[in-house]
Residue, then its C-alpha position, 0 to 999 in steps of 0.5 A: m500500500t502506498a503511504l505517501k505520494v509526492t507529485n511535481l513538488s517544487k519550492t522557490y524562496r523569494e529573497s531580496a538578493g534574488d529568488v532561490h529555486a531550492l527544490g524540484p520538481v520532484s515526484f515519488e511514492v513510498e510504500a507503507g513501512e518503507f525506510l527511505c533515505f534522501l541523500g545529497p550534497t549540502g544545499c540540494g533541498k533535502t530539508t526543504l523537501l522534508r519540511t514541505i511534506a510535513g506542511l511546515e513549508k508551502p510548495d509553489t507547485g505540486e501535491v503531497i498525499v499522506q495515506a490515512p491509517h486503516d482506522g480512517g483517522e488522520p495520519v499521525i506524522g512525527y518529526v525529528f529535527q537535527q537538534g532534538a527540539l525538546f522542551p527545556w522546561m519539561s522533564i524527559f518523561a513530560n517531553l515524551e508524554f506531551p504528544l500523547k496528551a495532545k492526542k487526548i490519550v488517558q493518563d494511565t495509558r500515557r504513563k504505560k506508553v512513556e515508561s515502555m518507550l523510556d525502557m526500550m530507549g535506555l532512558s528510564s533512569f533519566a525520566s525525571s531529568y531535564p534536557h540540559q542535564l543530558s549529553g547531546g546523544m542522550q537528548q537525541r535519543a529522547a527526541l527520537a523516543r518522543s516521536l516514536v511513542m506517538e506510533p506515527d504513520l509517517l516519521l520524518m527525520d532531518e539529519p538527526f544524528s549528524s551532530l553526534d560522534m560516530r560511536t553514538s550515531q551508530e548506536l542510535q542507528e542500531n536502536l532505530r532499526e531495532l525499534l522499527k522492525s515490528s512497526s508499520t511506520t514509514v520513515l523518510f530520513v534526510t542525510h548527507n552521510i552515505e554509510e548511514a543511508v546504506y545502513l538504515a535504508g530500504e531505498v535511497i533517493v539521491l538529490g542533485h544540486r539546487p534545485g534538488r531533483i532526483v538523480r538516482r533511486e536505489t534499493i538497498d537489498l541487505p540481510d538483517p542484521r546489517s554489517r558495515l564490513s560485508d562485501t555487499f555493504t561496501e559495494y553499495l557504499v562505493s556505488l553511491r559514493k561515485t554518484f555523490e562525488s560526481l555531483v560534488s565535482d560538477 
């Protein structure tokens, strides 16, 4: 089943120094439960694309259709920013509980959902802590947990691990893959890190220079658990790197 359909999407920013054609047109579809990475050089419109899909930017042309869930309600969309955007005045528990309160979920159910997610993310001992008391990696872990506790139909992630050290980033990549194994959540993940894209994605879309347009779409067919040391992983890495480098050198 198609979870998301994007048709002829484009975006131009009107600025005093001149118009900036940031994106498109781009068209693509994503199946339910798919993990799709957008890969491309800085300034190619990856974040603009994600924000437009989320409804945070209004496109100049095109259409975004997010499939309604099976119960016929409104689709639940989660968004994880590059910097976690946790509420600094709330404890980690309260941060996770906030979107559930907004959905008017009863208190006992909220508590159970938050406690379960904190446990899965290794955050139980930090439930009463505030964001400033956590490391950058733990803050991003909490931001990811806040999005996942909503059980989103569509999860949008904008370079959420890019500011972290390699070890912490890889740990969170592994956490994310593990948490999504039994989930029907569709994920759109923006990155400029080729290894991260190959490790996480079922499919990768490469965007070219501004205005960002699709130059390649690649299925990543790797067994679980994925190994960064396998020959097949390396083959995907090298192939995508060649595409990426051709864009950078143009």
